[in-house]
Jmol script that loads the backbone (N, CA, C; Angstrom):
load data "model"
ATOM      1  N   MET A   1      88.777 120.704  95.354  1.00  0.00           N
ATOM      2  CA  MET A   1      89.353 119.385  95.894  1.00  0.00           C
ATOM      3  C   MET A   1      89.556 119.993  97.088  1.00  0.00           C
ATOM      4  N   PHE A   2      89.234 119.461  98.334  1.00  0.00           N
ATOM      5  CA  PHE A   2      89.667 119.570  99.725  1.00  0.00           C
ATOM      6  C   PHE A   2      90.348 118.467  99.977  1.00  0.00           C
ATOM      7  N   ASP A   3      91.905 118.397  99.948  1.00  0.00           N
ATOM      8  CA  ASP A   3      92.253 117.314 100.163  1.00  0.00           C
ATOM      9  C   ASP A   3      93.618 117.494 101.127  1.00  0.00           C
ATOM     10  N   VAL A   4      94.633 116.499 100.786  1.00  0.00           N
ATOM     11  CA  VAL A   4      96.192 116.544 101.536  1.00  0.00           C
ATOM     12  C   VAL A   4      96.785 117.682 100.895  1.00  0.00           C
ATOM     13  N   PRO A   5      96.639 117.857  99.635  1.00  0.00           N
ATOM     14  CA  PRO A   5      97.552 118.960  99.228  1.00  0.00           C
ATOM     15  C   PRO A   5      96.750 120.246  99.290  1.00  0.00           C
ATOM     16  N   SER A   6      96.771 121.324 100.247  1.00  0.00           N
ATOM     17  CA  SER A   6      95.627 122.604 100.139  1.00  0.00           C
ATOM     18  C   SER A   6      94.335 122.142 101.095  1.00  0.00           C
ATOM     19  N   ALA A   7      94.375 121.308 101.959  1.00  0.00           N
ATOM     20  CA  ALA A   7      93.305 121.045 102.637  1.00  0.00           C
ATOM     21  C   ALA A   7      92.661 122.137 103.129  1.00  0.00           C
ATOM     22  N   GLU A   8      93.456 123.225 103.723  1.00  0.00           N
ATOM     23  CA  GLU A   8      92.674 124.136 104.052  1.00  0.00           C
ATOM     24  C   GLU A   8      92.001 125.245 102.987  1.00  0.00           C
ATOM     25  N   GLU A   9      92.794 125.686 101.955  1.00  0.00           N
ATOM     26  CA  GLU A   9      92.123 126.487 101.116  1.00  0.00           C
ATOM     27  C   GLU A   9      91.327 125.772 100.140  1.00  0.00           C
ATOM     28  N   GLY A  10      91.826 124.760  99.735  1.00  0.00           N
ATOM     29  CA  GLY A  10      90.627 123.961  98.851  1.00  0.00           C
ATOM     30  C   GLY A  10      91.553 123.892  97.133  1.00  0.00           C
ATOM     31  N   VAL A  11      91.449 123.169  96.586  1.00  0.00           N
ATOM     32  CA  VAL A  11      91.760 123.611  94.940  1.00  0.00           C
ATOM     33  C   VAL A  11      90.979 123.684  93.943  1.00  0.00           C
ATOM     34  N   ARG A  12      90.345 124.918  93.078  1.00  0.00           N
ATOM     35  CA  ARG A  12      89.066 124.850  92.618  1.00  0.00           C
ATOM     36  C   ARG A  12      89.640 124.632  90.995  1.00  0.00           C
ATOM     37  N   GLY A  13      88.882 123.974  90.266  1.00  0.00           N
ATOM     38  CA  GLY A  13      89.116 123.882  88.759  1.00  0.00           C
ATOM     39  C   GLY A  13      90.151 122.923  88.210  1.00  0.00           C
ATOM     40  N   LEU A  14      89.993 122.529  86.953  1.00  0.00           N
ATOM     41  CA  LEU A  14      90.854 121.397  86.389  1.00  0.00           C
ATOM     42  C   LEU A  14      92.276 122.132  86.348  1.00  0.00           C
ATOM     43  N   ASP A  15      92.666 123.191  86.050  1.00  0.00           N
ATOM     44  CA  ASP A  15      93.787 123.546  85.890  1.00  0.00           C
ATOM     45  C   ASP A  15      94.572 123.545  87.293  1.00  0.00           C
ATOM     46  N   ALA A  16      94.032 124.114  88.580  1.00  0.00           N
ATOM     47  CA  ALA A  16      94.490 123.836  89.717  1.00  0.00           C
ATOM     48  C   ALA A  16      94.735 122.794  90.326  1.00  0.00           C
ATOM     49  N   TYR A  17      93.592 121.641  89.859  1.00  0.00           N
ATOM     50  CA  TYR A  17      93.831 120.540  90.211  1.00  0.00           C
ATOM     51  C   TYR A  17      95.205 119.588  89.760  1.00  0.00           C
ATOM     52  N   ARG A  18      95.380 119.961  88.449  1.00  0.00           N
ATOM     53  CA  ARG A  18      96.553 119.315  87.542  1.00  0.00           C
ATOM     54  C   ARG A  18      97.962 120.128  88.182  1.00  0.00           C
ATOM     55  N   ALA A  19      97.962 121.228  88.732  1.00  0.00           N
ATOM     56  CA  ALA A  19      99.053 121.579  89.319  1.00  0.00           C
ATOM     57  C   ALA A  19      99.773 121.274  90.777  1.00  0.00           C
ATOM     58  N   VAL A  20      98.471 120.603  91.474  1.00  0.00           N
ATOM     59  CA  VAL A  20      99.075 119.808  92.488  1.00  0.00           C
ATOM     60  C   VAL A  20     100.064 118.586  92.309  1.00  0.00           C
ATOM     61  N   TRP A  21      99.902 118.040  91.073  1.00  0.00           N
ATOM     62  CA  TRP A  21     100.411 116.483  91.153  1.00  0.00           C
ATOM     63  C   TRP A  21     102.007 116.712  91.105  1.00  0.00           C
ATOM     64  N   PRO A  22     102.247 117.647  90.073  1.00  0.00           N
ATOM     65  CA  PRO A  22     104.108 117.514  90.212  1.00  0.00           C
ATOM     66  C   PRO A  22     104.751 117.551  91.469  1.00  0.00           C
ATOM     67  N   ASP A  23     104.218 118.451  92.657  1.00  0.00           N
ATOM     68  CA  ASP A  23     104.980 117.887  93.919  1.00  0.00           C
ATOM     69  C   ASP A  23     104.656 116.961  94.661  1.00  0.00           C
ATOM     70  N   LEU A  24     103.435 116.466  94.492  1.00  0.00           N
ATOM     71  CA  LEU A  24     103.305 115.195  94.716  1.00  0.00           C
ATOM     72  C   LEU A  24     104.268 114.026  94.311  1.00  0.00           C
ATOM     73  N   LEU A  25     104.324 114.072  93.364  1.00  0.00           N
ATOM     74  CA  LEU A  25     104.999 112.835  92.192  1.00  0.00           C
ATOM     75  C   LEU A  25     106.666 113.672  92.557  1.00  0.00           C
ATOM     76  N   ASP A  26     107.062 114.481  92.581  1.00  0.00           N
ATOM     77  CA  ASP A  26     108.191 115.000  93.160  1.00  0.00           C
ATOM     78  C   ASP A  26     108.811 114.035  94.591  1.00  0.00           C
ATOM     79  N   TRP A  27     107.452 114.303  95.636  1.00  0.00           N
ATOM     80  CA  TRP A  27     107.876 113.759  97.062  1.00  0.00           C
ATOM     81  C   TRP A  27     108.047 112.114  96.696  1.00  0.00           C
ATOM     82  N   VAL A  28     107.144 111.802  95.856  1.00  0.00           N
ATOM     83  CA  VAL A  28     107.085 110.518  96.039  1.00  0.00           C
ATOM     84  C   VAL A  28     108.666 109.644  95.568  1.00  0.00           C
ATOM     85  N   ARG A  29     108.802 110.512  94.171  1.00  0.00           N
ATOM     86  CA  ARG A  29     110.149 110.298  93.794  1.00  0.00           C
ATOM     87  C   ARG A  29     111.430 110.292  94.523  1.00  0.00           C
ATOM     88  N   ALA A  30     111.106 111.059  95.658  1.00  0.00           N
ATOM     89  CA  ALA A  30     112.407 111.281  96.395  1.00  0.00           C
ATOM     90  C   ALA A  30     112.303 110.418  97.280  1.00  0.00           C
ATOM     91  N   GLY A  31     111.197 109.248  97.646  1.00  0.00           N
ATOM     92  CA  GLY A  31     111.581 108.251  98.537  1.00  0.00           C
ATOM     93  C   GLY A  31     110.203 108.007  99.145  1.00  0.00           C
ATOM     94  N   ALA A  32     109.230 108.993  98.997  1.00  0.00           N
ATOM     95  CA  ALA A  32     107.865 108.722  99.930  1.00  0.00           C
ATOM     96  C   ALA A  32     107.268 107.456  99.702  1.00  0.00           C
ATOM     97  N   ARG A  33     106.265 106.828 100.213  1.00  0.00           N
ATOM     98  CA  ARG A  33     105.573 105.666  99.826  1.00  0.00           C
ATOM     99  C   ARG A  33     104.254 105.356 100.850  1.00  0.00           C
ATOM    100  N   PHE A  34     103.757 104.552  99.968  1.00  0.00           N
ATOM    101  CA  PHE A  34     102.206 104.551 100.544  1.00  0.00           C
ATOM    102  C   PHE A  34     102.251 102.581 100.975  1.00  0.00           C
ATOM    103  N   GLU A  35     101.774 102.756 102.279  1.00  0.00           N
ATOM    104  CA  GLU A  35     101.724 100.877 102.713  1.00  0.00           C
ATOM    105  C   GLU A  35     100.031 101.098 103.346  1.00  0.00           C
ATOM    106  N   LEU A  36      99.442  99.901 102.425  1.00  0.00           N
ATOM    107  CA  LEU A  36      98.354  99.686 102.910  1.00  0.00           C
ATOM    108  C   LEU A  36      97.981  98.851 104.174  1.00  0.00           C
ATOM    109  N   VAL A  37      97.690  99.336 105.044  1.00  0.00           N
ATOM    110  CA  VAL A  37      97.438  98.911 106.226  1.00  0.00           C
ATOM    111  C   VAL A  37      96.189  97.858 106.584  1.00  0.00           C
ATOM    112  N   GLU A  38      94.931  98.530 105.782  1.00  0.00           N
ATOM    113  CA  GLU A  38      93.610  98.107 105.957  1.00  0.00           C
ATOM    114  C   GLU A  38      92.957  98.250 104.952  1.00  0.00           C
ATOM    115  N   LEU A  39      92.165  97.563 104.150  1.00  0.00           N
ATOM    116  CA  LEU A  39      91.446  98.026 102.850  1.00  0.00           C
ATOM    117  C   LEU A  39      89.914  97.020 103.369  1.00  0.00           C
ATOM    118  N   ASN A  40      88.641  98.063 103.059  1.00  0.00           N
ATOM    119  CA  ASN A  40      87.580  97.505 103.133  1.00  0.00           C
ATOM    120  C   ASN A  40      86.613  97.662 101.744  1.00  0.00           C
ATOM    121  N   VAL A  41      86.014  96.610 101.045  1.00  0.00           N
ATOM    122  CA  VAL A  41      85.326  97.030 100.114  1.00  0.00           C
ATOM    123  C   VAL A  41      84.008  96.384 100.335  1.00  0.00           C
ATOM    124  N   ILE A  42      83.052  97.018  99.875  1.00  0.00           N
ATOM    125  CA  ILE A  42      81.423  96.630  99.792  1.00  0.00           C
ATOM    126  C   ILE A  42      81.114  97.019  98.401  1.00  0.00           C
ATOM    127  N   ALA A  43      80.629  95.989  97.643  1.00  0.00           N
ATOM    128  CA  ALA A  43      80.174  96.050  96.149  1.00  0.00           C
ATOM    129  C   ALA A  43      78.797  95.406  95.802  1.00  0.00           C
ATOM    130  N   GLY A  44      78.154  95.900  95.077  1.00  0.00           N
ATOM    131  CA  GLY A  44      76.761  95.496  94.480  1.00  0.00           C
ATOM    132  C   GLY A  44      76.645  95.417  93.196  1.00  0.00           C
ATOM    133  N   HIS A  45      76.129  95.356  92.541  1.00  0.00           N
ATOM    134  CA  HIS A  45      75.898  95.023  91.122  1.00  0.00           C
ATOM    135  C   HIS A  45      76.661  96.233  90.421  1.00  0.00           C
ATOM    136  N   ASP A  46      75.955  97.354  90.743  1.00  0.00           N
ATOM    137  CA  ASP A  46      76.523  98.556  90.241  1.00  0.00           C
ATOM    138  C   ASP A  46      76.998  99.755  90.627  1.00  0.00           C
ATOM    139  N   VAL A  47      77.151  99.607  91.791  1.00  0.00           N
ATOM    140  CA  VAL A  47      77.675 100.533  92.944  1.00  0.00           C
ATOM    141  C   VAL A  47      78.611  99.848  94.261  1.00  0.00           C
ATOM    142  N   ALA A  48      79.580 100.245  94.886  1.00  0.00           N
ATOM    143  CA  ALA A  48      80.537 100.235  95.530  1.00  0.00           C
ATOM    144  C   ALA A  48      81.327 101.438  96.282  1.00  0.00           C
ATOM    145  N   CYS A  49      81.487 100.859  97.481  1.00  0.00           N
ATOM    146  CA  CYS A  49      82.185 101.438  98.453  1.00  0.00           C
ATOM    147  C   CYS A  49      83.948 100.938  98.690  1.00  0.00           C
ATOM    148  N   ALA A  50      84.716 101.551  98.964  1.00  0.00           N
ATOM    149  CA  ALA A  50      86.226 101.256  99.630  1.00  0.00           C
ATOM    150  C   ALA A  50      86.583 102.280 100.624  1.00  0.00           C
ATOM    151  N   TRP A  51      86.979 101.442 101.747  1.00  0.00           N
ATOM    152  CA  TRP A  51      87.802 102.568 102.169  1.00  0.00           C
ATOM    153  C   TRP A  51      89.225 101.888 102.846  1.00  0.00           C
ATOM    154  N   ALA A  52      89.943 102.836 102.998  1.00  0.00           N
ATOM    155  CA  ALA A  52      91.398 102.112 103.630  1.00  0.00           C
ATOM    156  C   ALA A  52      91.933 103.092 104.421  1.00  0.00           C
ATOM    157  N   LEU A  53      93.017 102.581 105.395  1.00  0.00           N
ATOM    158  CA  LEU A  53      93.753 103.133 106.158  1.00  0.00           C
ATOM    159  C   LEU A  53      95.130 102.734 105.289  1.00  0.00           C
ATOM    160  N   LEU A  54      95.996 103.857 105.596  1.00  0.00           N
ATOM    161  CA  LEU A  54      97.752 103.750 104.735  1.00  0.00           C
ATOM    162  C   LEU A  54      98.436 104.553 105.890  1.00  0.00           C
ATOM    163  N   ARG A  55      99.934 104.006 105.953  1.00  0.00           N
ATOM    164  CA  ARG A  55     100.530 104.848 106.259  1.00  0.00           C
ATOM    165  C   ARG A  55     101.378 105.355 105.040  1.00  0.00           C
ATOM    166  N   CYS A  56     101.894 106.729 105.207  1.00  0.00           N
ATOM    167  CA  CYS A  56     102.082 107.248 103.781  1.00  0.00           C
ATOM    168  C   CYS A  56     103.359 108.578 104.577  1.00  0.00           C
ATOM    169  N   GLY A  57     104.153 108.418 103.420  1.00  0.00           N
ATOM    170  CA  GLY A  57     105.299 109.189 104.153  1.00  0.00           C
ATOM    171  C   GLY A  57     106.711 109.189 103.521  1.00  0.00           C
ATOM    172  N   SER A  58     107.871 110.007 103.799  1.00  0.00           N
ATOM    173  CA  SER A  58     109.273 109.390 103.882  1.00  0.00           C
ATOM    174  C   SER A  58     109.514 108.858 104.898  1.00  0.00           C
ATOM    175  N   ASP A  59     110.703 108.091 104.948  1.00  0.00           N
ATOM    176  CA  ASP A  59     111.162 107.424 105.962  1.00  0.00           C
ATOM    177  C   ASP A  59     111.257 107.990 107.088  1.00  0.00           C
ATOM    178  N   ASP A  60     111.765 109.532 106.846  1.00  0.00           N
ATOM    179  CA  ASP A  60     111.832 110.504 108.062  1.00  0.00           C
ATOM    180  C   ASP A  60     110.154 110.818 108.762  1.00  0.00           C
ATOM    181  N   GLU A  61     109.333 111.079 107.932  1.00  0.00           N
ATOM    182  CA  GLU A  61     108.219 111.303 108.241  1.00  0.00           C
ATOM    183  C   GLU A  61     107.349 109.922 108.763  1.00  0.00           C
ATOM    184  N   LEU A  62     107.724 108.924 108.395  1.00  0.00           N
ATOM    185  CA  LEU A  62     106.959 107.722 109.262  1.00  0.00           C
ATOM    186  C   LEU A  62     107.718 107.128 110.556  1.00  0.00           C
ATOM    187  N   GLN A  63     108.908 107.750 110.622  1.00  0.00           N
ATOM    188  CA  GLN A  63     109.666 107.425 111.985  1.00  0.00           C
ATOM    189  C   GLN A  63     109.328 108.685 112.870  1.00  0.00           C
ATOM    190  N   LEU A  64     108.948 109.369 112.543  1.00  0.00           N
ATOM    191  CA  LEU A  64     108.605 110.599 113.493  1.00  0.00           C
ATOM    192  C   LEU A  64     107.399 110.449 114.261  1.00  0.00           C
ATOM    193  N   ALA A  65     106.281 110.167 113.303  1.00  0.00           N
ATOM    194  CA  ALA A  65     104.795 109.476 113.410  1.00  0.00           C
ATOM    195  C   ALA A  65     104.140 108.408 112.927  1.00  0.00           C
ATOM    196  N   PRO A  66     104.738 107.241 113.583  1.00  0.00           N
ATOM    197  CA  PRO A  66     104.654 106.017 112.898  1.00  0.00           C
ATOM    198  C   PRO A  66     103.156 105.528 113.223  1.00  0.00           C
ATOM    199  N   SER A  67     102.262 106.021 114.085  1.00  0.00           N
ATOM    200  CA  SER A  67     101.085 105.615 113.793  1.00  0.00           C
ATOM    201  C   SER A  67      99.961 106.587 113.380  1.00  0.00           C
ATOM    202  N   ARG A  68     100.667 107.609 112.560  1.00  0.00           N
ATOM    203  CA  ARG A  68      99.662 108.679 111.578  1.00  0.00           C
ATOM    204  C   ARG A  68      99.153 107.881 110.368  1.00  0.00           C
ATOM    205  N   ARG A  69      98.152 107.693 110.043  1.00  0.00           N
ATOM    206  CA  ARG A  69      97.176 107.062 108.976  1.00  0.00           C
ATOM    207  C   ARG A  69      96.836 108.417 107.990  1.00  0.00           C
ATOM    208  N   LEU A  70      96.604 107.641 106.783  1.00  0.00           N
ATOM    209  CA  LEU A  70      96.029 108.198 105.596  1.00  0.00           C
ATOM    210  C   LEU A  70      94.767 107.830 105.475  1.00  0.00           C
ATOM    211  N   ARG A  71      93.739 108.398 105.507  1.00  0.00           N
ATOM    212  CA  ARG A  71      92.396 107.521 105.671  1.00  0.00           C
ATOM    213  C   ARG A  71      91.965 107.923 103.833  1.00  0.00           C
ATOM    214  N   LEU A  72      91.468 106.792 103.340  1.00  0.00           N
ATOM    215  CA  LEU A  72      90.961 106.841 101.769  1.00  0.00           C
ATOM    216  C   LEU A  72      89.669 106.430 101.578  1.00  0.00           C
ATOM    217  N   THR A  73      88.756 107.172 101.208  1.00  0.00           N
ATOM    218  CA  THR A  73      87.414 106.426 100.691  1.00  0.00           C
ATOM    219  C   THR A  73      87.089 106.531  99.317  1.00  0.00           C
ATOM    220  N   PHE A  74      86.251 105.659  98.684  1.00  0.00           N
ATOM    221  CA  PHE A  74      85.872 105.547  97.363  1.00  0.00           C
ATOM    222  C   PHE A  74      84.678 105.302  97.061  1.00  0.00           C
ATOM    223  N   GLY A  75      83.976 105.949  96.807  1.00  0.00           N
ATOM    224  CA  GLY A  75      82.616 105.473  96.064  1.00  0.00           C
ATOM    225  C   GLY A  75      82.621 105.643  94.449  1.00  0.00           C
ATOM    226  N   LEU A  76      82.017 104.339  94.035  1.00  0.00           N
ATOM    227  CA  LEU A  76      82.375 103.791  92.905  1.00  0.00           C
ATOM    228  C   LEU A  76      80.628 103.630  91.665  1.00  0.00           C
ATOM    229  N   ARG A  77      80.723 103.723  90.734  1.00  0.00           N
ATOM    230  CA  ARG A  77      79.441 103.239  90.326  1.00  0.00           C
ATOM    231  C   ARG A  77      79.722 102.597  88.759  1.00  0.00           C
ATOM    232  N   ARG A  78      79.145 101.612  88.383  1.00  0.00           N
ATOM    233  CA  ARG A  78      79.404 100.661  87.487  1.00  0.00           C
ATOM    234  C   ARG A  78      78.528 100.996  86.303  1.00  0.00           C
ATOM    235  N   ASP A  79      79.439 101.615  84.860  1.00  0.00           N
ATOM    236  CA  ASP A  79      78.295 101.902  83.915  1.00  0.00           C
ATOM    237  C   ASP A  79      78.577 101.188  82.544  1.00  0.00           C
ATOM    238  N   GLU A  80      78.552 101.244  81.663  1.00  0.00           N
ATOM    239  CA  GLU A  80      78.914 100.238  80.183  1.00  0.00           C
ATOM    240  C   GLU A  80      80.241 100.424  79.929  1.00  0.00           C
ATOM    241  N   ASP A  81      80.731 101.365  80.530  1.00  0.00           N
ATOM    242  CA  ASP A  81      82.692 101.194  80.316  1.00  0.00           C
ATOM    243  C   ASP A  81      83.175 100.905  81.063  1.00  0.00           C
ATOM    244  N   GLY A  82      82.524 100.443  82.651  1.00  0.00           N
ATOM    245  CA  GLY A  82      83.145  99.769  83.939  1.00  0.00           C
ATOM    246  C   GLY A  82      82.892 100.616  84.873  1.00  0.00           C
ATOM    247  N   TRP A  83      83.907 100.654  85.596  1.00  0.00           N
ATOM    248  CA  TRP A  83      83.894 101.237  87.192  1.00  0.00           C
ATOM    249  C   TRP A  83      84.692 102.219  87.020  1.00  0.00           C
ATOM    250  N   ARG A  84      83.385 103.384  87.559  1.00  0.00           N
ATOM    251  CA  ARG A  84      83.952 104.627  87.727  1.00  0.00           C
ATOM    252  C   ARG A  84      83.811 105.360  89.189  1.00  0.00           C
ATOM    253  N   VAL A  85      85.022 106.322  89.384  1.00  0.00           N
ATOM    254  CA  VAL A  85      85.058 106.889  90.751  1.00  0.00           C
ATOM    255  C   VAL A  85      84.026 107.876  90.620  1.00  0.00           C
ATOM    256  N   THR A  86      83.243 107.883  91.666  1.00  0.00           N
ATOM    257  CA  THR A  86      82.264 109.113  91.731  1.00  0.00           C
ATOM    258  C   THR A  86      82.388 109.583  92.725  1.00  0.00           C
ATOM    259  N   HIS A  87      83.035 109.501  93.565  1.00  0.00           N
ATOM    260  CA  HIS A  87      83.323 110.040  95.171  1.00  0.00           C
ATOM    261  C   HIS A  87      84.825 109.632  95.785  1.00  0.00           C
ATOM    262  N   GLU A  88      85.566 110.884  96.003  1.00  0.00           N
ATOM    263  CA  GLU A  88      86.742 110.169  96.432  1.00  0.00           C
ATOM    264  C   GLU A  88      87.275 111.196  97.588  1.00  0.00           C
ATOM    265  N   HIS A  89      87.774 110.651  98.893  1.00  0.00           N
ATOM    266  CA  HIS A  89      88.045 111.501  99.939  1.00  0.00           C
ATOM    267  C   HIS A  89      89.408 110.735 100.531  1.00  0.00           C
ATOM    268  N   HIS A  90      90.566 111.713 100.677  1.00  0.00           N
ATOM    269  CA  HIS A  90      91.610 111.203 101.579  1.00  0.00           C
ATOM    270  C   HIS A  90      91.896 112.527 102.600  1.00  0.00           C
ATOM    271  N   SER A  91      92.207 111.911 103.665  1.00  0.00           N
ATOM    272  CA  SER A  91      92.935 112.801 104.458  1.00  0.00           C
ATOM    273  C   SER A  91      93.626 112.404 105.555  1.00  0.00           C
ATOM    274  N   PHE A  92      94.610 113.141 106.287  1.00  0.00           N
ATOM    275  CA  PHE A  92      95.400 112.573 107.327  1.00  0.00           C
ATOM    276  C   PHE A  92      94.719 112.714 108.717  1.00  0.00           C
ATOM    277  N   THR A  93      95.070 111.509 109.792  1.00  0.00           N
ATOM    278  CA  THR A  93      94.817 111.635 110.979  1.00  0.00           C
ATOM    279  C   THR A  93      95.445 112.986 111.668  1.00  0.00           C
ATOM    280  N   HIS A  94      94.413 113.787 112.409  1.00  0.00           N
ATOM    281  CA  HIS A  94      94.986 114.896 112.937  1.00  0.00           C
ATOM    282  C   HIS A  94      96.394 114.831 113.744  1.00  0.00           C
ATOM    283  N   GLY A  95      96.560 114.050 114.676  1.00  0.00           N
ATOM    284  CA  GLY A  95      97.095 113.957 115.635  1.00  0.00           C
ATOM    285  C   GLY A  95      98.647 113.566 115.111  1.00  0.00           C
ATOM    286  N   CYS A  96      99.734 113.308 115.509  1.00  0.00           N
ATOM    287  CA  CYS A  96     101.147 112.792 115.003  1.00  0.00           C
ATOM    288  C   CYS A  96     101.504 112.360 116.662  1.00  0.00           C
ATOM    289  N   ASP A  97     102.369 111.345 116.576  1.00  0.00           N
ATOM    290  CA  ASP A  97     103.404 110.846 117.902  1.00  0.00           C
ATOM    291  C   ASP A  97     104.454 111.802 118.180  1.00  0.00           C
ATOM    292  N   GLY A  98     104.589 112.471 117.571  1.00  0.00           N
ATOM    293  CA  GLY A  98     106.105 113.445 117.863  1.00  0.00           C
ATOM    294  C   GLY A  98     105.760 114.358 118.715  1.00  0.00           C
TER     295      GLY A  98
END
end "model"
wireframe off; spacefill off
backbone 0.3
color backbone group
């Protein structure tokens, strides 16, 4: 996973992937939030994609960089059990307001 946490180094393997979640959940419990700004979905019978822009951060982070956005993209496939995420990408825009 080359993602918001450890974006430069990447996270490899299931154990390493699981290890990034406690810090993220602590950050959310401390008051960080995700505000949906825009959502687009295109769906066919058995494949779909969705992309969104979100404001993401604590009150202080959102105040320091009010126009910074989290970009989120999903690829989905439907099988006999329902829709499955087959691709996921999220990243922050590079610049900030401050």
